[in-house]
C-alpha positions in Angstrom: 0.0 0.0 0.0 1.4 3.4 -1.0 1.6 6.1 1.7 0.2 9.4 0.5 2.2 12.5 1.4 0.3 15.3 3.1 1.5 18.8 2.3 0.9 22.1 4.1 -0.3 25.1 2.1 3.3 26.5 2.3 4.7 23.4 0.7 2.0 23.5 -2.0 2.7 27.1 -2.7 6.4 26.4 -3.1 5.7 23.3 -5.3 3.3 25.1 -7.6 4.3 28.7 -7.6 0.9 29.8 -6.4 0.8 32.2 -3.5 -0.6 31.0 -0.1 -3.3 33.7 -0.5 -4.3 32.2 -3.9 -4.7 28.8 -2.3 -6.8 30.3 0.5 -9.0 32.2 -2.0 -9.6 29.0 -3.9 -10.6 27.2 -0.7 -13.0 30.0 0.1 -14.5 29.8 -3.4 -14.6 26.0 -3.3 -12.3 25.6 -6.4 -8.7 24.7 -7.1 -6.8 21.8 -5.6 -8.7 19.4 -3.3 -7.7 19.7 0.3 -8.4 18.2 3.8 -9.4 20.3 6.7 -8.1 19.0 10.0 -9.6 20.7 13.0 -10.6 24.3 12.7 -7.5 25.7 11.0 -5.2 23.0 9.8 -5.3 22.4 6.0 -3.4 19.7 4.2 -3.2 18.7 0.5 -2.5 15.2 -0.8 0.6 15.3 -3.0 -1.1 13.2 -5.8 -4.0 15.8 -5.9 -1.5 18.7 -6.3 0.4 16.9 -9.1 -2.9 16.0 -10.8 -4.1 19.6 -10.7 -0.8 20.7 -12.2 -1.0 18.1 -15.0 -4.7 19.0 -15.7 -3.7 22.6 -16.3 -0.6 21.8 -18.4 -0.5 23.3 -21.9 1.3 21.5 -24.7 1.8 23.9 -27.6 2.9 21.0 -29.9 -0.5 19.3 -29.5 -2.2 21.7 -31.9 
């Protein structure tokens, strides 16, 4: 069984280049990368969800 890596919003911001505020705005708007809310304030993202989001928004100019 593969162990999923849980990432903080800071780690996701560093990984994706999105600002922490962008991630917070997306959560508020119920869009963007899926996340887990632990308790009242702690937010975590699954690494495969982050990678999938990045792949989903990838643009391949040679595919035209």
